[in-house]
DRENMARPA-164690 format. One line per field, with one value per residue (C-alpha): residue in one letter; residue number from 1; x, y, z. Coordinates in steps of 0.2 Angstrom, whole numbers. Layout:
BEGIN
res = c(A, ...)
n = c(NUM, ...)
u = c(X, ...)
v = c(Y, ...)
w = c(Z, ...)
//
This chain:
BEGIN
res = c(M, E, T, L, R, R, E, D, P, R, Q, L, G, R, F, R, L, L, S, R, I, G, A, G, G, F, G, E, V, F, L, G, R, E, E, P, G, G, R, E, R, F, A, A, V, K, L, I, R, T, D, I, A, E, S, E, R, L, R, P, R, F, H, S, E, I, E, A, V, D, R, A, G, G, E, G, I, P, E, L, L, G, A, D, P, D, A, R, R, P, W, L, A, T, R, Y, I, P, G, P, S, L, Q, Q, L, V, D, G, S, G, P, L, P, E, D, T, V, L, V, L, G, R, R, L, A, G, T, L, A, G, L, H, G, S, R, L, Y, H, R, D, L, K, P, S, N, V, L, V, T, A, T, R, P, W, I, I, D, F, S, L, V, R, L, A, A, K, P, C, V, T, V, T, A, D, A, M, G, S, F, Q, Y, A, A, P, E, Q, A, S, G, L, G, R, A, Q, G, P, A, D, V, F, A, F, A, A, T, L, L, F, A, A, T, G, H, P, P, Y, N, G, H, N, Q, F, D, I, R, L, R, A, L, T, E, P, P, D, I, T, G, L, E, A, G, P, L, R, E, I, V, T, A, C, L, R, F, T, D, T, E, R, P, T, M, D, D, V, R, A, A, L, A, R, A, T, D, A, D, R, I, P, Y, P, P, A, A, L, S, V, F, R, R, H, L, D, A, L, R, S, L, I, G, P, C, A, D, R, L, A, R, E, E, A, G, E, R, E, S, G, R, A, P, D, G, T, R, E, R, V, R, S, R, P, G, S, R, A, D, H, G, L, A, P, T, V, P, A, P, A, T, V, P, A, T, A, P, V, P, A, P, A, A, G, E, R, W, V, W, H, C, H, D, W, L, R, V, P, P, W, L, M, G, D, M, V, L, I, A, T, A, G, G, V, L, Y, G, V, E, Y, R, S, G, R, P, L, W, R, L, D, L, G, A, P, V, R, G, G, L, V, P, A, R, D, A, V, V, L, G, A, A, D, G, A, V, H, H, V, R, L, A, A, A, G, P, A, H, A, R, H, R, Y, T, A, A, V, H, A, V, G, W, S, G, A, L, G, D, D, P, D, R, L, F, V, A, E, G, T, R, V, H, A, L, D, L, R, S, G, D, R, G, W, A, V, E, N, A, G, A, V, T, G, R, P, V, V, A, V, G, R, A, V, Y, C, T, D, R, G, Q, V, V, C, R, R, M, D, D, G, S, R, L, W, S, V, H, L, S, A, A, G, P, A, G, V, T, A, L, D, E, V, V, V, V, P, G, A, D, G, R, V, Y, A, L, H, R, V, T, G, E, H, L, W, T, A, P, V, G, G, T, V, H, L, A, A, V, G, C, G, G, A, V, V, V, V, T, T, E, G, S, V, T, A, L, D, A, G, G, G, R, P, L, W, T, T, S, V, L, G, G, A, A, P, C, A, L, D, V, L, V, D, G, S, A, V, C, V, A, D, Q, G, G, I, R, L, L, G, A, H, D, G, R, P, L, G, R, W, E, L, P, Y, V, S, G, L, R, P, V, E, D, G, L, I, A, V, G, L, D, G, A, V, R, R, L, S, L, A, G, G, R, Y, R, A, V, N)
n = c(1, 2, 3, 4, 5, 6, 7, 8, 9, 10, 11, 12, 13, 14, 15, 16, 17, 18, 19, 20, 21, 22, 23, 24, 25, 26, 27, 28, 29, 30, 31, 32, 33, 34, 35, 36, 37, 38, 39, 40, 41, 42, 43, 44, 45, 46, 47, 48, 49, 50, 51, 52, 53, 54, 55, 56, 57, 58, 59, 60, 61, 62, 63, 64, 65, 66, 67, 68, 69, 70, 71, 72, 73, 74, 75, 76, 77, 78, 79, 80, 81, 82, 83, 84, 85, 86, 87, 88, 89, 90, 91, 92, 93, 94, 95, 96, 97, 98, 99, 100, 101, 102, 103, 104, 105, 106, 107, 108, 109, 110, 111, 112, 113, 114, 115, 116, 117, 118, 119, 120, 121, 122, 123, 124, 125, 126, 127, 128, 129, 130, 131, 132, 133, 134, 135, 136, 137, 138, 139, 140, 141, 142, 143, 144, 145, 146, 147, 148, 149, 150, 151, 152, 153, 154, 155, 156, 157, 158, 159, 160, 161, 162, 163, 164, 165, 166, 167, 168, 169, 170, 171, 172, 173, 174, 175, 176, 177, 178, 179, 180, 181, 182, 183, 184, 185, 186, 187, 188, 189, 190, 191, 192, 193, 194, 195, 196, 197, 198, 199, 200, 201, 202, 203, 204, 205, 206, 207, 208, 209, 210, 211, 212, 213, 214, 215, 216, 217, 218, 219, 220, 221, 222, 223, 224, 225, 226, 227, 228, 229, 230, 231, 232, 233, 234, 235, 236, 237, 238, 239, 240, 241, 242, 243, 244, 245, 246, 247, 248, 249, 250, 251, 252, 253, 254, 255, 256, 257, 258, 259, 260, 261, 262, 263, 264, 265, 266, 267, 268, 269, 270, 271, 272, 273, 274, 275, 276, 277, 278, 279, 280, 281, 282, 283, 284, 285, 286, 287, 288, 289, 290, 291, 292, 293, 294, 295, 296, 297, 298, 299, 300, 301, 302, 303, 304, 305, 306, 307, 308, 309, 310, 311, 312, 313, 314, 315, 316, 317, 318, 319, 320, 321, 322, 323, 324, 325, 326, 327, 328, 329, 330, 331, 332, 333, 334, 335, 336, 337, 338, 339, 340, 341, 342, 343, 344, 345, 346, 347, 348, 349, 350, 351, 352, 353, 354, 355, 356, 357, 358, 359, 360, 361, 362, 363, 364, 365, 366, 367, 368, 369, 370, 371, 372, 373, 374, 375, 376, 377, 378, 379, 380, 381, 382, 383, 384, 385, 386, 387, 388, 389, 390, 391, 392, 393, 394, 395, 396, 397, 398, 399, 400, 401, 402, 403, 404, 405, 406, 407, 408, 409, 410, 411, 412, 413, 414, 415, 416, 417, 418, 419, 420, 421, 422, 423, 424, 425, 426, 427, 428, 429, 430, 431, 432, 433, 434, 435, 436, 437, 438, 439, 440, 441, 442, 443, 444, 445, 446, 447, 448, 449, 450, 451, 452, 453, 454, 455, 456, 457, 458, 459, 460, 461, 462, 463, 464, 465, 466, 467, 468, 469, 470, 471, 472, 473, 474, 475, 476, 477, 478, 479, 480, 481, 482, 483, 484, 485, 486, 487, 488, 489, 490, 491, 492, 493, 494, 495, 496, 497, 498, 499, 500, 501, 502, 503, 504, 505, 506, 507, 508, 509, 510, 511, 512, 513, 514, 515, 516, 517, 518, 519, 520, 521, 522, 523, 524, 525, 526, 527, 528, 529, 530, 531, 532, 533, 534, 535, 536, 537, 538, 539, 540, 541, 542, 543, 544, 545, 546, 547, 548, 549, 550, 551, 552, 553, 554, 555, 556, 557, 558, 559, 560, 561, 562, 563, 564, 565, 566, 567, 568, 569, 570, 571, 572, 573, 574, 575, 576, 577, 578, 579, 580, 581, 582, 583, 584, 585, 586, 587, 588, 589, 590, 591, 592, 593, 594, 595, 596, 597, 598, 599, 600, 601, 602, 603, 604, 605, 606, 607, 608, 609, 610, 611, 612, 613, 614, 615, 616, 617, 618, 619, 620, 621, 622, 623, 624, 625, 626, 627, 628, 629, 630, 631, 632, 633, 634, 635, 636, 637, 638, 639, 640, 641, 642, 643, 644, 645, 646, 647, 648, 649, 650, 651, 652, 653, 654, 655, 656, 657, 658, 659, 660, 661, 662, 663, 664, 665, 666, 667, 668, 669, 670, 671, 672, 673, 674, 675, 676, 677, 678, 679, 680, 681, 682, 683, 684, 685, 686, 687, 688, 689, 690)
u = c(364, 357, 364, 370, 357, 359, 363, 376, 394, 405, 422, 426, 445, 454, 438, 428, 410, 401, 385, 374, 375, 363, 358, 357, 353, 369, 372, 373, 385, 393, 404, 420, 435, 452, 461, 475, 476, 489, 480, 463, 455, 437, 429, 412, 412, 401, 395, 388, 371, 371, 361, 372, 388, 380, 376, 388, 381, 381, 396, 409, 401, 409, 426, 423, 418, 434, 445, 435, 437, 456, 459, 448, 456, 459, 450, 431, 432, 435, 450, 450, 456, 454, 443, 440, 432, 434, 425, 409, 401, 413, 416, 426, 431, 433, 437, 423, 417, 409, 395, 377, 372, 365, 348, 348, 354, 340, 327, 333, 336, 325, 332, 348, 352, 358, 375, 377, 372, 384, 399, 394, 392, 409, 417, 407, 410, 429, 428, 417, 429, 443, 434, 430, 448, 452, 438, 427, 409, 399, 381, 372, 375, 361, 359, 360, 377, 384, 391, 393, 403, 407, 421, 417, 405, 411, 405, 402, 395, 403, 393, 387, 403, 408, 427, 432, 445, 432, 416, 410, 409, 395, 387, 371, 353, 347, 342, 349, 351, 339, 327, 322, 340, 343, 347, 335, 348, 351, 333, 333, 347, 362, 375, 372, 376, 393, 399, 384, 373, 384, 382, 363, 363, 374, 362, 348, 357, 359, 341, 336, 348, 340, 322, 320, 313, 321, 318, 306, 293, 279, 269, 282, 298, 289, 280, 296, 306, 292, 293, 312, 310, 295, 294, 305, 312, 303, 313, 299, 306, 323, 324, 332, 351, 367, 362, 346, 356, 369, 356, 345, 360, 365, 347, 345, 337, 350, 367, 377, 369, 374, 391, 405, 410, 425, 413, 402, 416, 422, 404, 403, 420, 414, 398, 407, 424, 420, 432, 420, 403, 390, 378, 362, 360, 347, 360, 373, 361, 360, 379, 379, 366, 375, 391, 382, 376, 394, 400, 388, 396, 415, 417, 430, 436, 421, 429, 446, 438, 429, 445, 455, 441, 441, 460, 468, 483, 492, 505, 515, 520, 533, 526, 532, 521, 535, 535, 545, 557, 554, 564, 564, 577, 587, 582, 563, 554, 536, 532, 532, 521, 536, 535, 553, 555, 567, 560, 573, 578, 570, 569, 551, 547, 532, 515, 509, 517, 526, 528, 545, 551, 550, 566, 570, 563, 577, 565, 546, 539, 521, 516, 497, 491, 486, 501, 498, 513, 528, 543, 559, 577, 589, 606, 603, 585, 568, 555, 537, 522, 505, 487, 484, 498, 513, 531, 542, 561, 566, 584, 587, 598, 588, 570, 572, 560, 570, 558, 540, 534, 515, 511, 493, 485, 486, 500, 496, 508, 521, 538, 549, 568, 576, 595, 597, 578, 561, 546, 528, 511, 496, 478, 476, 486, 503, 520, 531, 550, 559, 578, 586, 601, 610, 600, 584, 572, 571, 553, 547, 529, 523, 504, 493, 474, 468, 475, 492, 491, 508, 526, 541, 560, 575, 593, 599, 615, 611, 594, 590, 591, 580, 566, 550, 536, 519, 502, 487, 470, 470, 485, 504, 517, 536, 542, 559, 563, 578, 569, 551, 547, 533, 538, 527, 509, 499, 480, 476, 460, 460, 469, 486, 484, 497, 515, 524, 542, 554, 571, 582, 573, 556, 541, 529, 512, 495, 478, 461, 455, 467, 481, 499, 509, 527, 533, 549, 553, 561, 546, 532, 530, 522, 534, 521, 504, 496, 478, 475, 456, 459, 473, 472, 475, 493, 503, 518, 535, 551, 563, 577, 568, 552, 537, 525, 507, 495, 478, 461, 456, 467, 482, 499, 505, 523, 528, 545, 550, 557, 545, 529, 529, 518, 530, 519, 503, 502, 486, 488, 470, 465, 465, 482, 480, 498, 513, 524, 541, 557, 567, 582, 575, 558, 543, 532, 514, 500, 481, 467, 463, 480, 489, 508, 515, 533, 534, 549, 552, 558, 544, 530, 532, 526, 540, 530, 514, 507, 492, 499, 489, 474, 463, 467, 470, 488, 492, 511, 524, 543, 559, 573, 589, 599, 585, 583, 565, 549, 540, 521, 510, 492, 482, 489, 508, 522, 527, 543, 543, 559, 563, 567, 553, 540, 543, 537, 552, 545, 534, 532, 516, 511, 493, 489, 505, 502, 519, 536, 554, 568, 584, 601, 595, 576, 563, 555, 536, 523, 505, 487, 489, 503, 517, 534, 545, 563, 562, 576, 577, 585, 572, 558, 542, 550, 545, 556, 548, 558)
v = c(252, 240, 226, 230, 229, 219, 235, 242, 241, 229, 238, 257, 260, 252, 250, 234, 239, 231, 239, 254, 268, 280, 292, 310, 322, 319, 301, 285, 282, 265, 257, 251, 242, 247, 234, 229, 227, 233, 246, 239, 256, 258, 272, 280, 279, 292, 287, 301, 298, 296, 311, 322, 315, 319, 336, 350, 361, 350, 339, 353, 353, 336, 342, 356, 344, 334, 350, 356, 340, 339, 358, 357, 342, 344, 339, 336, 333, 315, 315, 311, 293, 292, 299, 297, 313, 308, 291, 289, 289, 299, 294, 299, 290, 298, 290, 281, 288, 274, 284, 289, 306, 319, 317, 298, 302, 314, 303, 288, 296, 312, 330, 332, 342, 359, 355, 341, 353, 367, 355, 348, 365, 371, 357, 360, 379, 375, 365, 378, 392, 383, 380, 399, 403, 393, 403, 387, 388, 372, 379, 363, 360, 351, 337, 323, 330, 330, 313, 311, 299, 298, 311, 324, 329, 327, 337, 328, 331, 345, 344, 362, 369, 386, 388, 406, 403, 396, 406, 402, 384, 384, 401, 399, 405, 389, 389, 371, 364, 360, 374, 368, 374, 387, 405, 418, 423, 405, 402, 416, 409, 398, 411, 423, 410, 412, 412, 420, 406, 393, 402, 402, 383, 379, 387, 379, 362, 366, 371, 353, 345, 354, 353, 340, 352, 363, 382, 380, 366, 365, 354, 354, 362, 377, 380, 379, 390, 403, 403, 404, 420, 428, 422, 421, 404, 394, 392, 384, 373, 382, 387, 403, 402, 403, 391, 401, 417, 410, 402, 417, 429, 417, 415, 434, 437, 449, 441, 456, 456, 438, 435, 427, 409, 414, 425, 410, 398, 411, 413, 394, 393, 405, 395, 378, 372, 353, 341, 327, 327, 323, 312, 305, 286, 286, 293, 281, 267, 274, 273, 255, 250, 258, 249, 232, 235, 239, 223, 212, 219, 220, 210, 216, 229, 239, 240, 245, 259, 266, 265, 274, 288, 290, 294, 278, 281, 267, 279, 275, 259, 258, 253, 235, 234, 236, 251, 266, 274, 292, 305, 324, 334, 345, 364, 361, 377, 373, 391, 392, 377, 366, 347, 341, 322, 310, 294, 281, 274, 257, 245, 246, 230, 230, 226, 216, 207, 219, 214, 213, 227, 225, 226, 245, 248, 250, 247, 248, 250, 251, 262, 257, 275, 287, 298, 314, 325, 324, 315, 324, 318, 324, 316, 297, 298, 299, 308, 303, 312, 302, 308, 302, 314, 302, 306, 292, 291, 279, 274, 280, 266, 252, 258, 251, 261, 269, 278, 284, 300, 304, 322, 321, 329, 329, 339, 355, 363, 349, 346, 361, 358, 370, 366, 350, 349, 348, 359, 354, 363, 353, 354, 356, 372, 365, 369, 354, 357, 340, 340, 325, 317, 300, 297, 300, 314, 329, 335, 353, 358, 376, 379, 391, 394, 389, 376, 380, 377, 384, 387, 394, 395, 402, 395, 409, 418, 433, 426, 422, 403, 402, 413, 403, 410, 403, 405, 401, 405, 423, 428, 426, 426, 425, 411, 409, 391, 391, 401, 398, 416, 423, 438, 449, 444, 452, 449, 447, 450, 432, 415, 410, 397, 386, 387, 404, 409, 414, 421, 436, 443, 443, 432, 431, 423, 422, 424, 417, 435, 436, 446, 442, 450, 453, 456, 459, 444, 454, 465, 459, 476, 475, 479, 477, 470, 465, 460, 446, 443, 425, 420, 401, 389, 383, 397, 405, 399, 410, 409, 421, 438, 432, 426, 415, 414, 402, 408, 400, 408, 398, 411, 411, 428, 434, 448, 455, 448, 464, 477, 468, 474, 464, 456, 445, 435, 419, 409, 390, 384, 377, 379, 376, 368, 363, 375, 378, 372, 379, 370, 379, 396, 389, 388, 372, 371, 358, 360, 350, 345, 336, 348, 352, 369, 376, 395, 406, 413, 430, 434, 421, 415, 397, 385, 369, 361, 343, 334, 316, 314, 311, 323, 315, 328, 327, 325, 329, 339, 340, 340, 327, 331, 334, 345, 334, 329, 335, 322, 322, 310, 305, 291, 279, 282, 294, 301, 309, 323, 331, 347, 356, 350, 341, 325, 309, 300, 286, 281, 271, 262, 264, 267, 280, 291, 307, 314, 315, 319, 318, 309, 303, 291, 293, 297, 294, 292, 290, 285, 285, 267, 270, 264, 272, 268, 272, 271, 269, 274, 257, 245, 237, 246, 261, 260, 271, 278, 275)
w = c(218, 205, 194, 177, 163, 147, 137, 149, 144, 155, 152, 150, 148, 163, 173, 174, 178, 193, 195, 192, 205, 197, 183, 179, 166, 157, 159, 169, 183, 187, 200, 192, 198, 190, 179, 179, 198, 209, 221, 217, 216, 214, 203, 200, 181, 172, 154, 144, 136, 117, 113, 123, 115, 98, 102, 96, 109, 124, 121, 125, 143, 146, 141, 154, 167, 165, 166, 181, 191, 186, 191, 207, 216, 235, 250, 247, 228, 222, 211, 193, 189, 170, 155, 137, 131, 112, 113, 104, 121, 132, 150, 165, 181, 198, 215, 222, 239, 250, 257, 252, 245, 257, 249, 253, 271, 275, 266, 276, 293, 293, 295, 304, 320, 319, 326, 313, 299, 305, 305, 288, 281, 288, 278, 263, 263, 264, 248, 239, 244, 237, 220, 219, 223, 208, 198, 196, 199, 202, 197, 201, 220, 228, 241, 228, 222, 240, 246, 264, 275, 293, 292, 278, 264, 245, 230, 214, 197, 188, 172, 173, 180, 173, 170, 170, 158, 145, 148, 130, 134, 147, 146, 137, 138, 145, 163, 167, 184, 198, 201, 218, 224, 210, 214, 205, 193, 188, 186, 173, 163, 167, 159, 174, 187, 195, 213, 221, 214, 222, 239, 236, 232, 247, 259, 250, 253, 271, 273, 266, 278, 293, 288, 275, 261, 248, 247, 232, 228, 215, 204, 190, 184, 176, 193, 203, 191, 192, 212, 211, 201, 210, 228, 244, 249, 261, 277, 287, 301, 302, 320, 326, 329, 319, 306, 302, 301, 289, 278, 277, 272, 258, 251, 248, 231, 224, 221, 226, 243, 247, 257, 248, 251, 261, 272, 274, 279, 292, 299, 301, 309, 322, 324, 327, 330, 331, 322, 321, 313, 327, 317, 326, 328, 313, 301, 307, 303, 285, 284, 290, 277, 263, 268, 269, 252, 246, 255, 245, 229, 233, 249, 262, 250, 256, 273, 266, 256, 272, 282, 268, 266, 285, 285, 290, 280, 271, 265, 281, 272, 259, 242, 245, 261, 274, 286, 281, 293, 294, 304, 306, 297, 308, 307, 306, 303, 309, 311, 292, 289, 285, 289, 285, 284, 276, 271, 272, 255, 251, 237, 230, 221, 209, 218, 203, 188, 177, 158, 152, 141, 123, 112, 111, 129, 141, 155, 160, 178, 183, 198, 197, 197, 184, 177, 169, 174, 163, 172, 177, 176, 190, 189, 189, 196, 187, 197, 194, 201, 201, 200, 218, 225, 227, 221, 216, 214, 200, 196, 178, 172, 178, 181, 199, 211, 225, 237, 238, 246, 249, 245, 251, 236, 217, 209, 200, 187, 185, 192, 193, 197, 209, 211, 220, 223, 215, 219, 216, 219, 225, 225, 244, 244, 248, 240, 242, 242, 240, 241, 234, 243, 245, 261, 253, 250, 262, 262, 267, 265, 263, 266, 256, 256, 239, 227, 220, 201, 195, 202, 193, 197, 189, 189, 178, 183, 195, 200, 218, 218, 234, 227, 220, 210, 217, 209, 221, 215, 208, 219, 215, 228, 231, 243, 250, 249, 261, 276, 271, 272, 262, 251, 241, 236, 223, 218, 199, 190, 185, 190, 182, 168, 162, 166, 170, 164, 177, 172, 173, 188, 180, 180, 165, 166, 158, 167, 162, 159, 145, 153, 150, 165, 168, 187, 195, 206, 220, 224, 214, 205, 187, 173, 159, 156, 139, 136, 124, 123, 116, 127, 129, 144, 139, 147, 141, 133, 132, 118, 122, 122, 114, 124, 115, 120, 112, 109, 110, 94, 82, 83, 92, 99, 102, 114, 119, 136, 142, 135, 132, 114, 102, 89, 78, 77, 67, 63, 66, 62, 79, 98, 106, 122, 126, 129, 114, 113, 106, 93, 86, 80, 78, 90, 88, 93, 92, 91, 98, 80, 79, 68, 71, 66, 67, 66, 64, 82, 75, 64, 65, 47, 46, 42, 41, 46, 46, 52, 54, 70, 60, 70, 87, 101, 107, 125, 126, 115, 117, 107, 107, 116, 100, 93, 78, 80, 88, 99, 99, 109, 107, 114, 101, 103, 101, 84, 79, 66, 58, 66, 50, 39, 49, 39, 49, 55, 65, 80, 96, 96, 114, 122, 135, 134, 144, 147, 140, 145, 132, 137, 129, 116, 117, 130, 147, 144, 157, 154, 160, 163, 177, 165, 166, 151, 146, 127, 114, 96, 92, 86, 97, 97, 88, 70, 58, 42, 27)
//
């Protein structure tokens, strides 16, 4: 680390910058402390270079990086804490990992023993297999992009990631990346690099860890690139044994001859079953020096970060610092991967001063964590899921926090109500079933292999109330919430994107390969499938018998829910990235360019359109409970538009809003700053337009 330079910024969003961590091809990385306080989190804040930010070709890569970090989540990938992709110089902040890079570790201690590399490789392979299961390809794996601690490796820097849902964003003829660790197909052009290229780079990284050298070296990048295209990799120093067998299989020249990441993970699991990484004394000395340098910057917080990363859980404490009482729920089904617990209800006072609500705000509460999932109201309780994987229950009338439940990983796909419970998918492959009762939440956890990024449930008359739709990687499943039994499972050509629609015995969903699919919920059989080459990431919305699918080509498509028949297509002039909402007989969509359009659900005829957002990308969309107004949020606040004509009605001037839930006389709004607000239409921050 080095001190800040005179030209460096001192603040980016909520993060005060403390020092420089390093620099890469896309920008500089700083150590930042989150402000305001509360959890006192530290972040690695990446600030994009000015020339990259001004490049029409390269700037979209940063949007892909944010989306990739957000989608990836899970163990071994630092979670996203904040970002501003639309700033003059965009930035993103991820959890700070208190350890050196693998490059620094080997440079400081020398090559690592085989048993150390095998355990590191097994952990790293699990993380990469999870990425590939979510159809994400890193494409720049190398020792400097792997952080290591005493307990696990972490993958960072997703600037060259390929998202299968957006192949056009990063597929170019440029052979970007590090040629010393690049597969031959990547050296010939980045657009050809997918999962097998990650397998090659993974093996090249293990080769460096065990020998201290990459598979290719040369006088310059041109020389190295030529060697990668024409010569076999240099594995000098890699002794005979299981590590050499795995590495050489992964370094094969032809991508189709390499094993998959799942195959590699299985091979490493056979080679070692050690839980702890057996670092040699020289490597432990590097860790100590790194921690000493961190202490000089942030004091005792450095030791806290190291303990937290090593798994010393503070989640066993209630949010007020007192110890929670946790007991097992009768009828535990451990054989189905359930872990039922009932945290005793506890008053949760704020951990930092909370500003009094302005007039027109019923209440405001801060959880001091990034919020991006829309809240949900169940009875007299507001449910809040944080970016760090914590679920809060907050009293609706007063805003008083009631309880806190640590889920262990970031939530994917939002909160889905299921009778007297809520269901959430998580980045670590868990499905959480949280039943709400007077005594507190009863929590059951169901485990899957890859990140669960969508769940769906139907409360319609005649539907099985215990059957849940689960999307995990490229697979979709049925799960019985009562028994924990796994029902049918089906593999798709692509991963499910956005939210599914589950109703009347059917599940309709969209994949990142442009397929809109309808399946029976009882046996998983396919009823119909329609290919839309430009299907976007927002998912599907159902309005009676019409399924609305926003496209990435500036159009909205409508299909018949029962037959899959194409009903209409309507241009909206921009990319729709949020799910459409129904409003009477209309469907309302917003684009990344900030336009809002209402279409006749029956025929796609435009009813009204407006661009009152001034070109800002919206982050939330919903409709007031009485159907009188459409609510659209951007980073400057929440706007209300007349449902019948799109006329501006008023706005709440609030920063960082990321999710909305309409209630009685207003909204529950959550923000990237950790604020949860119950907003009223009466006065205060609400400004009516006359």
